[in-house]
Backbone atoms as SQL, in Angstrom:
CREATE TABLE atoms (id INTEGER PRIMARY KEY, chain TEXT, resi INTEGER, resn TEXT, atom TEXT, x REAL, y REAL, z REAL);
INSERT INTO atoms VALUES
  (1, 'A', 1, 'MET', 'N', 175.607, 123.939, 205.727),
  (2, 'A', 1, 'MET', 'CA', 176.379, 122.743, 205.485),
  (3, 'A', 1, 'MET', 'C', 177.713, 123.181, 204.870),
  (4, 'A', 2, 'SER', 'N', 178.793, 122.662, 205.412),
  (5, 'A', 2, 'SER', 'CA', 180.109, 123.010, 204.896),
  (6, 'A', 2, 'SER', 'C', 180.377, 122.243, 203.603),
  (7, 'A', 3, 'MET', 'N', 181.375, 122.710, 202.866),
  (8, 'A', 3, 'MET', 'CA', 181.718, 122.065, 201.597),
  (9, 'A', 3, 'MET', 'C', 182.216, 120.638, 201.856),
  (10, 'A', 4, 'ARG', 'N', 182.998, 120.467, 202.916),
  (11, 'A', 4, 'ARG', 'CA', 183.516, 119.133, 203.240),
  (12, 'A', 4, 'ARG', 'C', 182.374, 118.174, 203.567),
  (13, 'A', 5, 'GLU', 'N', 181.403, 118.655, 204.337),
  (14, 'A', 5, 'GLU', 'CA', 180.258, 117.827, 204.699),
  (15, 'A', 5, 'GLU', 'C', 179.434, 117.480, 203.464),
  (16, 'A', 6, 'ALA', 'N', 179.242, 118.446, 202.582),
  (17, 'A', 6, 'ALA', 'CA', 178.494, 118.194, 201.346),
  (18, 'A', 6, 'ALA', 'C', 179.206, 117.169, 200.478),
  (19, 'A', 7, 'THR', 'N', 180.533, 117.285, 200.395),
  (20, 'A', 7, 'THR', 'CA', 181.311, 116.335, 199.598),
  (21, 'A', 7, 'THR', 'C', 181.207, 114.935, 200.184),
  (22, 'A', 8, 'THR', 'N', 181.296, 114.840, 201.491),
  (23, 'A', 8, 'THR', 'CA', 181.192, 113.537, 202.151),
  (24, 'A', 8, 'THR', 'C', 179.823, 112.919, 201.905),
  (25, 'A', 9, 'ARG', 'N', 178.775, 113.736, 202.013),
  (26, 'A', 9, 'ARG', 'CA', 177.421, 113.220, 201.772),
  (27, 'A', 9, 'ARG', 'C', 177.242, 112.789, 200.318),
  (28, 'A', 10, 'ALA', 'N', 177.808, 113.556, 199.407),
  (29, 'A', 10, 'ALA', 'CA', 177.691, 113.201, 197.990),
  (30, 'A', 10, 'ALA', 'C', 178.384, 111.874, 197.710),
  (31, 'A', 11, 'ARG', 'N', 179.576, 111.696, 198.255),
  (32, 'A', 11, 'ARG', 'CA', 180.287, 110.428, 198.058),
  (33, 'A', 11, 'ARG', 'C', 179.492, 109.265, 198.640),
  (34, 'A', 12, 'ALA', 'N', 178.933, 109.459, 199.837),
  (35, 'A', 12, 'ALA', 'CA', 178.148, 108.400, 200.474),
  (36, 'A', 12, 'ALA', 'C', 176.924, 108.061, 199.635),
  (37, 'A', 13, 'ALA', 'N', 176.275, 109.081, 199.101),
  (38, 'A', 13, 'ALA', 'CA', 175.084, 108.846, 198.275),
  (39, 'A', 13, 'ALA', 'C', 175.445, 108.101, 196.998),
  (40, 'A', 14, 'LEU', 'N', 176.538, 108.500, 196.360),
  (41, 'A', 14, 'LEU', 'CA', 176.954, 107.818, 195.130),
  (42, 'A', 14, 'LEU', 'C', 177.351, 106.374, 195.405),
  (43, 'A', 15, 'THR', 'N', 178.062, 106.159, 196.499),
  (44, 'A', 15, 'THR', 'CA', 178.448, 104.802, 196.861),
  (45, 'A', 15, 'THR', 'C', 177.211, 103.951, 197.118),
  (46, 'A', 16, 'ALA', 'N', 176.246, 104.518, 197.820),
  (47, 'A', 16, 'ALA', 'CA', 175.007, 103.790, 198.106),
  (48, 'A', 16, 'ALA', 'C', 174.275, 103.448, 196.810),
  (49, 'A', 17, 'LEU', 'N', 174.218, 104.400, 195.887),
  (50, 'A', 17, 'LEU', 'CA', 173.541, 104.115, 194.616),
  (51, 'A', 17, 'LEU', 'C', 174.252, 103.016, 193.834),
  (52, 'A', 18, 'GLU', 'N', 175.578, 103.058, 193.814),
  (53, 'A', 18, 'GLU', 'CA', 176.333, 102.014, 193.104),
  (54, 'A', 18, 'GLU', 'C', 176.078, 100.644, 193.733),
  (55, 'A', 19, 'ASN', 'N', 176.091, 100.590, 195.061),
  (56, 'A', 19, 'ASN', 'CA', 175.826, 99.319, 195.744),
  (57, 'A', 19, 'ASN', 'C', 174.416, 98.830, 195.450),
  (58, 'A', 20, 'MET', 'N', 173.465, 99.742, 195.413),
  (59, 'A', 20, 'MET', 'CA', 172.081, 99.358, 195.196),
  (60, 'A', 20, 'MET', 'C', 171.849, 98.878, 193.765),
  (61, 'A', 21, 'LYS', 'N', 172.617, 99.397, 192.816),
  (62, 'A', 21, 'LYS', 'CA', 172.469, 98.921, 191.432),
  (63, 'A', 21, 'LYS', 'C', 172.778, 97.435, 191.351),
  (64, 'A', 22, 'SER', 'N', 173.877, 97.033, 191.972),
  (65, 'A', 22, 'SER', 'CA', 174.249, 95.615, 191.913),
  (66, 'A', 22, 'SER', 'C', 173.260, 94.753, 192.691),
  (67, 'A', 23, 'ILE', 'N', 172.771, 95.266, 193.819),
  (68, 'A', 23, 'ILE', 'CA', 171.788, 94.517, 194.607),
  (69, 'A', 23, 'ILE', 'C', 170.490, 94.376, 193.820),
  (70, 'A', 24, 'CYS', 'N', 170.062, 95.459, 193.167),
  (71, 'A', 24, 'CYS', 'CA', 168.811, 95.421, 192.399),
  (72, 'A', 24, 'CYS', 'C', 168.892, 94.438, 191.245),
  (73, 'A', 25, 'ALA', 'N', 170.074, 94.288, 190.672),
  (74, 'A', 25, 'ALA', 'CA', 170.222, 93.355, 189.559),
  (75, 'A', 25, 'ALA', 'C', 169.978, 91.920, 190.011),
  (76, 'A', 26, 'ASP', 'N', 170.226, 91.653, 191.291),
  (77, 'A', 26, 'ASP', 'CA', 170.064, 90.296, 191.814),
  (78, 'A', 26, 'ASP', 'C', 168.691, 90.037, 192.435),
  (79, 'A', 27, 'LEU', 'N', 167.800, 90.995, 192.396),
  (80, 'A', 27, 'LEU', 'CA', 166.481, 90.817, 193.003),
  (81, 'A', 27, 'LEU', 'C', 165.645, 89.828, 192.199),
  (82, 'A', 28, 'ALA', 'N', 164.816, 89.126, 192.932),
  (83, 'A', 28, 'ALA', 'CA', 163.881, 88.208, 192.276),
  (84, 'A', 28, 'ALA', 'C', 162.793, 89.029, 191.592),
  (85, 'A', 29, 'PRO', 'N', 162.305, 88.584, 190.459),
  (86, 'A', 29, 'PRO', 'CA', 161.210, 89.311, 189.787),
  (87, 'A', 29, 'PRO', 'C', 159.996, 89.427, 190.703),
  (88, 'A', 30, 'LEU', 'N', 159.201, 90.462, 190.485),
  (89, 'A', 30, 'LEU', 'CA', 158.049, 90.713, 191.346),
  (90, 'A', 30, 'LEU', 'C', 156.982, 89.616, 191.262),
  (91, 'A', 31, 'ASP', 'N', 156.931, 88.902, 190.137),
  (92, 'A', 31, 'ASP', 'CA', 155.883, 87.891, 189.991),
  (93, 'A', 31, 'ASP', 'C', 156.227, 86.561, 190.670),
  (94, 'A', 32, 'THR', 'N', 157.429, 86.436, 191.244),
  (95, 'A', 32, 'THR', 'CA', 157.783, 85.206, 191.958),
  (96, 'A', 32, 'THR', 'C', 157.388, 85.340, 193.422),
  (97, 'A', 33, 'PRO', 'N', 156.947, 84.267, 194.010),
  (98, 'A', 33, 'PRO', 'CA', 156.565, 84.324, 195.432),
  (99, 'A', 33, 'PRO', 'C', 157.785, 84.628, 196.310),
  (100, 'A', 34, 'MET', 'N', 157.557, 85.447, 197.345),
  (101, 'A', 34, 'MET', 'CA', 158.651, 85.810, 198.252),
  (102, 'A', 34, 'MET', 'C', 158.211, 85.597, 199.691),
  (103, 'A', 35, 'THR', 'N', 159.197, 85.323, 200.503),
  (104, 'A', 35, 'THR', 'CA', 158.932, 85.181, 201.931),
  (105, 'A', 35, 'THR', 'C', 158.740, 86.575, 202.528),
  (106, 'A', 36, 'PRO', 'N', 158.131, 86.645, 203.714),
  (107, 'A', 36, 'PRO', 'CA', 157.987, 87.953, 204.357),
  (108, 'A', 36, 'PRO', 'C', 159.339, 88.651, 204.567),
  (109, 'A', 37, 'GLU', 'N', 160.366, 87.866, 204.858),
  (110, 'A', 37, 'GLU', 'CA', 161.698, 88.445, 205.040),
  (111, 'A', 37, 'GLU', 'C', 162.213, 89.065, 203.736),
  (112, 'A', 38, 'GLN', 'N', 161.992, 88.375, 202.623),
  (113, 'A', 38, 'GLN', 'CA', 162.414, 88.912, 201.326),
  (114, 'A', 38, 'GLN', 'C', 161.639, 90.176, 200.985),
  (115, 'A', 39, 'LEU', 'N', 160.344, 90.175, 201.280),
  (116, 'A', 39, 'LEU', 'CA', 159.534, 91.377, 201.026),
  (117, 'A', 39, 'LEU', 'C', 160.017, 92.550, 201.869),
  (118, 'A', 40, 'GLN', 'N', 160.358, 92.273, 203.116),
  (119, 'A', 40, 'GLN', 'CA', 160.856, 93.332, 203.990),
  (120, 'A', 40, 'GLN', 'C', 162.207, 93.845, 203.495),
  (121, 'A', 41, 'GLN', 'N', 163.051, 92.935, 203.059),
  (122, 'A', 41, 'GLN', 'CA', 164.349, 93.337, 202.530),
  (123, 'A', 41, 'GLN', 'C', 164.175, 94.205, 201.283),
  (124, 'A', 42, 'ARG', 'N', 163.254, 93.802, 200.411),
  (125, 'A', 42, 'ARG', 'CA', 162.983, 94.584, 199.197),
  (126, 'A', 42, 'ARG', 'C', 162.462, 95.973, 199.564),
  (127, 'A', 43, 'ALA', 'N', 161.578, 96.036, 200.541),
  (128, 'A', 43, 'ALA', 'CA', 161.030, 97.334, 200.971),
  (129, 'A', 43, 'ALA', 'C', 162.131, 98.232, 201.538),
  (130, 'A', 44, 'ARG', 'N', 163.048, 97.669, 202.342),
  (131, 'A', 44, 'ARG', 'CA', 164.158, 98.455, 202.885),
  (132, 'A', 44, 'ARG', 'C', 165.054, 98.966, 201.769),
  (133, 'A', 45, 'LEU', 'N', 165.289, 98.120, 200.790),
  (134, 'A', 45, 'LEU', 'CA', 166.128, 98.506, 199.664),
  (135, 'A', 45, 'LEU', 'C', 165.497, 99.652, 198.873),
  (136, 'A', 46, 'ILE', 'N', 164.223, 99.524, 198.581),
  (137, 'A', 46, 'ILE', 'CA', 163.521, 100.568, 197.832),
  (138, 'A', 46, 'ILE', 'C', 163.508, 101.864, 198.634),
  (139, 'A', 47, 'HIS', 'N', 163.263, 101.759, 199.928),
  (140, 'A', 47, 'HIS', 'CA', 163.289, 102.955, 200.784),
  (141, 'A', 47, 'HIS', 'C', 164.672, 103.616, 200.751),
  (142, 'A', 48, 'GLY', 'N', 165.711, 102.813, 200.827),
  (143, 'A', 48, 'GLY', 'CA', 167.080, 103.350, 200.780),
  (144, 'A', 48, 'GLY', 'C', 167.380, 104.045, 199.463),
  (145, 'A', 49, 'ILE', 'N', 166.925, 103.460, 198.385),
  (146, 'A', 49, 'ILE', 'CA', 167.145, 104.066, 197.063),
  (147, 'A', 49, 'ILE', 'C', 166.417, 105.399, 196.962),
  (148, 'A', 50, 'LEU', 'N', 165.170, 105.409, 197.400),
  (149, 'A', 50, 'LEU', 'CA', 164.403, 106.658, 197.335),
  (150, 'A', 50, 'LEU', 'C', 165.028, 107.740, 198.214),
  (151, 'A', 51, 'ARG', 'N', 165.483, 107.362, 199.403),
  (152, 'A', 51, 'ARG', 'CA', 166.122, 108.323, 200.305),
  (153, 'A', 51, 'ARG', 'C', 167.425, 108.856, 199.691),
  (154, 'A', 52, 'THR', 'N', 168.195, 107.982, 199.069),
  (155, 'A', 52, 'THR', 'CA', 169.445, 108.386, 198.437),
  (156, 'A', 52, 'THR', 'C', 169.179, 109.333, 197.276),
  (157, 'A', 53, 'ARG', 'N', 168.180, 109.028, 196.484),
  (158, 'A', 53, 'ARG', 'CA', 167.833, 109.914, 195.369),
  (159, 'A', 53, 'ARG', 'C', 167.414, 111.288, 195.879),
  (160, 'A', 54, 'GLN', 'N', 166.677, 111.308, 196.981),
  (161, 'A', 54, 'GLN', 'CA', 166.252, 112.572, 197.574),
  (162, 'A', 54, 'GLN', 'C', 167.466, 113.366, 198.065),
  (163, 'A', 55, 'GLN', 'N', 168.410, 112.695, 198.698),
  (164, 'A', 55, 'GLN', 'CA', 169.618, 113.366, 199.171),
  (165, 'A', 55, 'GLN', 'C', 170.433, 113.915, 198.005),
  (166, 'A', 56, 'MET', 'N', 170.510, 113.147, 196.924),
  (167, 'A', 56, 'MET', 'CA', 171.240, 113.619, 195.741),
  (168, 'A', 56, 'MET', 'C', 170.570, 114.874, 195.176),
  (169, 'A', 57, 'GLN', 'N', 169.253, 114.894, 195.140),
  (170, 'A', 57, 'GLN', 'CA', 168.546, 116.071, 194.635),
  (171, 'A', 57, 'GLN', 'C', 168.795, 117.269, 195.541),
  (172, 'A', 58, 'LEU', 'N', 168.812, 117.059, 196.853),
  (173, 'A', 58, 'LEU', 'CA', 169.116, 118.150, 197.778),
  (174, 'A', 58, 'LEU', 'C', 170.528, 118.688, 197.543),
  (175, 'A', 59, 'LEU', 'N', 171.468, 117.788, 197.288),
  (176, 'A', 59, 'LEU', 'CA', 172.840, 118.224, 197.015),
  (177, 'A', 59, 'LEU', 'C', 172.919, 119.003, 195.701),
  (178, 'A', 60, 'ARG', 'N', 172.187, 118.532, 194.688),
  (179, 'A', 60, 'ARG', 'CA', 172.170, 119.267, 193.417),
  (180, 'A', 60, 'ARG', 'C', 171.583, 120.664, 193.603),
  (181, 'A', 61, 'ASP', 'N', 170.479, 120.741, 194.349),
  (182, 'A', 61, 'ASP', 'CA', 169.851, 122.042, 194.608),
  (183, 'A', 61, 'ASP', 'C', 170.802, 122.961, 195.372),
  (184, 'A', 62, 'ARG', 'N', 171.496, 122.407, 196.342),
  (185, 'A', 62, 'ARG', 'CA', 172.451, 123.196, 197.135),
  (186, 'A', 62, 'ARG', 'C', 173.591, 123.690, 196.252),
  (187, 'A', 63, 'ALA', 'N', 174.063, 122.848, 195.357),
  (188, 'A', 63, 'ALA', 'CA', 175.139, 123.248, 194.452),
  (189, 'A', 63, 'ALA', 'C', 174.687, 124.396, 193.549),
  (190, 'A', 64, 'ILE', 'N', 173.461, 124.336, 193.076),
  (191, 'A', 64, 'ILE', 'CA', 172.920, 125.411, 192.238),
  (192, 'A', 64, 'ILE', 'C', 172.829, 126.701, 193.040),
  (193, 'A', 65, 'ASP', 'N', 172.326, 126.603, 194.277),
  (194, 'A', 65, 'ASP', 'CA', 172.227, 127.788, 195.141),
  (195, 'A', 65, 'ASP', 'C', 173.598, 128.397, 195.404),
  (196, 'A', 66, 'LEU', 'N', 174.583, 127.548, 195.671),
  (197, 'A', 66, 'LEU', 'CA', 175.936, 128.054, 195.929),
  (198, 'A', 66, 'LEU', 'C', 176.537, 128.708, 194.685),
  (199, 'A', 67, 'ASP', 'N', 176.280, 128.129, 193.528),
  (200, 'A', 67, 'ASP', 'CA', 176.788, 128.712, 192.290),
  (201, 'A', 67, 'ASP', 'C', 176.162, 130.084, 192.038),
  (202, 'A', 68, 'GLU', 'N', 174.864, 130.193, 192.278),
  (203, 'A', 68, 'GLU', 'CA', 174.195, 131.486, 192.109),
  (204, 'A', 68, 'GLU', 'C', 174.736, 132.519, 193.095),
  (205, 'A', 69, 'ALA', 'N', 174.984, 132.108, 194.327),
  (206, 'A', 69, 'ALA', 'CA', 175.541, 133.020, 195.329),
  (207, 'A', 69, 'ALA', 'C', 176.942, 133.474, 194.920),
  (208, 'A', 70, 'LEU', 'N', 177.724, 132.558, 194.380),
  (209, 'A', 70, 'LEU', 'CA', 179.065, 132.918, 193.921),
  (210, 'A', 70, 'LEU', 'C', 179.001, 133.915, 192.770),
  (211, 'A', 71, 'GLN', 'N', 178.074, 133.727, 191.859),
  (212, 'A', 71, 'GLN', 'CA', 177.928, 134.673, 190.747),
  (213, 'A', 71, 'GLN', 'C', 177.520, 136.049, 191.250),
  (214, 'A', 72, 'ARG', 'N', 176.603, 136.109, 192.223),
  (215, 'A', 72, 'ARG', 'CA', 176.203, 137.391, 192.803),
  (216, 'A', 72, 'ARG', 'C', 177.385, 138.058, 193.506),
  (217, 'A', 73, 'PHE', 'N', 178.168, 137.253, 194.224),
  (218, 'A', 73, 'PHE', 'CA', 179.334, 137.791, 194.910),
  (219, 'A', 73, 'PHE', 'C', 180.330, 138.391, 193.923),
  (220, 'A', 74, 'ARG', 'N', 180.615, 137.675, 192.849),
  (221, 'A', 74, 'ARG', 'CA', 181.579, 138.172, 191.851),
  (222, 'A', 74, 'ARG', 'C', 181.072, 139.439, 191.177),
  (223, 'A', 75, 'ALA', 'N', 179.781, 139.487, 190.888),
  (224, 'A', 75, 'ALA', 'CA', 179.215, 140.690, 190.273),
  (225, 'A', 75, 'ALA', 'C', 179.314, 141.876, 191.226),
  (226, 'A', 76, 'ARG', 'N', 179.002, 141.651, 192.481),
  (227, 'A', 76, 'ARG', 'CA', 179.080, 142.731, 193.478),
  (228, 'A', 76, 'ARG', 'C', 180.521, 143.186, 193.674),
  (229, 'A', 77, 'ARG', 'N', 181.455, 142.261, 193.707),
  (230, 'A', 77, 'ARG', 'CA', 182.871, 142.601, 193.847),
  (231, 'A', 77, 'ARG', 'C', 183.345, 143.418, 192.645),
  (232, 'A', 78, 'ALA', 'N', 182.885, 143.063, 191.451),
  (233, 'A', 78, 'ALA', 'CA', 183.251, 143.820, 190.255),
  (234, 'A', 78, 'ALA', 'C', 182.699, 145.242, 190.337),
  (235, 'A', 79, 'GLU', 'N', 181.474, 145.397, 190.848),
  (236, 'A', 79, 'GLU', 'CA', 180.897, 146.736, 191.025),
  (237, 'A', 79, 'GLU', 'C', 181.729, 147.560, 192.003),
  (238, 'A', 80, 'ILE', 'N', 182.099, 146.947, 193.115),
  (239, 'A', 80, 'ILE', 'CA', 182.895, 147.655, 194.123),
  (240, 'A', 80, 'ILE', 'C', 184.254, 148.045, 193.556),
  (241, 'A', 81, 'ASP', 'N', 184.883, 147.139, 192.822),
  (242, 'A', 81, 'ASP', 'CA', 186.181, 147.442, 192.206),
  (243, 'A', 81, 'ASP', 'C', 186.056, 148.582, 191.202),
  (244, 'A', 82, 'ALA', 'N', 184.970, 148.587, 190.427),
  (245, 'A', 82, 'ALA', 'CA', 184.772, 149.650, 189.437),
  (246, 'A', 82, 'ALA', 'C', 184.592, 150.998, 190.124),
  (247, 'A', 83, 'VAL', 'N', 183.829, 151.037, 191.200),
  (248, 'A', 83, 'VAL', 'CA', 183.634, 152.286, 191.946),
  (249, 'A', 83, 'VAL', 'C', 184.953, 152.740, 192.552),
  (250, 'A', 84, 'ALA', 'N', 185.714, 151.819, 193.098),
  (251, 'A', 84, 'ALA', 'CA', 187.004, 152.164, 193.702),
  (252, 'A', 84, 'ALA', 'C', 187.957, 152.716, 192.652),
  (253, 'A', 85, 'ARG', 'N', 187.970, 152.109, 191.468),
  (254, 'A', 85, 'ARG', 'CA', 188.849, 152.605, 190.389),
  (255, 'A', 85, 'ARG', 'C', 188.425, 153.986, 189.924),
  (256, 'A', 86, 'SER', 'N', 187.124, 154.200, 189.774),
  (257, 'A', 86, 'SER', 'CA', 186.662, 155.504, 189.306),
  (258, 'A', 86, 'SER', 'C', 186.910, 156.579, 190.362),
  (259, 'A', 87, 'THR', 'N', 186.785, 156.223, 191.621),
  (260, 'A', 87, 'THR', 'CA', 187.066, 157.167, 192.701),
  (261, 'A', 87, 'THR', 'C', 188.545, 157.509, 192.727),
  (262, 'A', 88, 'ALA', 'N', 189.383, 156.502, 192.573),
  (263, 'A', 88, 'ALA', 'CA', 190.832, 156.727, 192.566),
  (264, 'A', 88, 'ALA', 'C', 191.241, 157.541, 191.346),
  (265, 'A', 89, 'ALA', 'N', 190.616, 157.290, 190.208),
  (266, 'A', 89, 'ALA', 'CA', 190.962, 158.015, 188.983),
  (267, 'A', 89, 'ALA', 'C', 190.525, 159.477, 189.076),
  (268, 'A', 90, 'SER', 'N', 189.380, 159.736, 189.680),
  (269, 'A', 90, 'SER', 'CA', 188.917, 161.119, 189.795),
  (270, 'A', 90, 'SER', 'C', 189.673, 161.866, 190.888),
  (271, 'A', 91, 'ALA', 'N', 190.203, 161.182, 191.869),
  (272, 'A', 91, 'ALA', 'CA', 190.959, 161.831, 192.940),
  (273, 'A', 91, 'ALA', 'C', 192.374, 162.167, 192.494),
  (274, 'A', 92, 'ALA', 'N', 192.947, 161.437, 191.582),
  (275, 'A', 92, 'ALA', 'CA', 194.326, 161.671, 191.142),
  (276, 'A', 92, 'ALA', 'C', 194.494, 163.022, 190.451),
  (277, 'A', 93, 'PRO', 'N', 193.675, 163.444, 189.496),
  (278, 'A', 93, 'PRO', 'CA', 193.859, 164.761, 188.872),
  (279, 'A', 93, 'PRO', 'C', 193.645, 165.895, 189.878),
  (280, 'A', 94, 'ALA', 'N', 192.753, 165.727, 190.819),
  (281, 'A', 94, 'ALA', 'CA', 192.511, 166.778, 191.803),
  (282, 'A', 94, 'ALA', 'C', 193.756, 167.012, 192.641),
  (283, 'A', 95, 'ALA', 'N', 194.511, 165.991, 192.943),
  (284, 'A', 95, 'ALA', 'CA', 195.736, 166.146, 193.719),
  (285, 'A', 95, 'ALA', 'C', 196.808, 166.837, 192.895),
  (286, 'A', 96, 'GLY', 'N', 196.821, 166.627, 191.596),
  (287, 'A', 96, 'GLY', 'CA', 197.831, 167.218, 190.729),
  (288, 'A', 96, 'GLY', 'C', 197.529, 168.659, 190.353),
  (289, 'A', 97, 'GLU', 'N', 196.322, 169.165, 190.586),
  (290, 'A', 97, 'GLU', 'CA', 195.963, 170.532, 190.213),
  (291, 'A', 97, 'GLU', 'C', 196.698, 171.562, 191.057),
  (292, 'A', 98, 'GLY', 'N', 197.103, 171.190, 192.244),
  (293, 'A', 98, 'GLY', 'CA', 197.778, 172.144, 193.116),
  (294, 'A', 98, 'GLY', 'C', 199.185, 172.487, 192.654),
  (295, 'A', 99, 'ARG', 'N', 199.768, 171.700, 191.809),
  (296, 'A', 99, 'ARG', 'CA', 201.119, 171.940, 191.316),
  (297, 'A', 99, 'ARG', 'C', 201.068, 172.689, 189.991),
  (298, 'A', 100, 'ARG', 'N', 201.789, 173.777, 189.947),
  (299, 'A', 100, 'ARG', 'CA', 201.854, 174.515, 188.687),
  (300, 'A', 100, 'ARG', 'C', 203.314, 174.643, 188.288),
  (301, 'A', 101, 'VAL', 'N', 203.545, 174.332, 187.082),
  (302, 'A', 101, 'VAL', 'CA', 204.903, 174.427, 186.560),
  (303, 'A', 101, 'VAL', 'C', 204.926, 175.616, 185.591),
  (304, 'A', 102, 'ALA', 'N', 205.852, 176.511, 185.833),
  (305, 'A', 102, 'ALA', 'CA', 205.908, 177.710, 184.993),
  (306, 'A', 102, 'ALA', 'C', 206.846, 177.559, 183.844);
């Protein structure tokens, strides 16, 4: 999943959650009688909320995985840079040994 796609999904999930908060505030209490249509609407709403929460958790998990990968990359890059510096530092005196000044 690309970063742009993840961002788009995150925005959609947050928007859906915000919309569902206001809808949930207007729901009839569970102890009041409801028509089959109202029950179906409530079930769709609950399903949507659960699906959105699941998507948000997947995005959080993906963000954690990406952060860990970035940390591994930076550590590996630092190791490579350190080896390159030590190689360059050890090669420099060897090149200067051939010159003798009397």
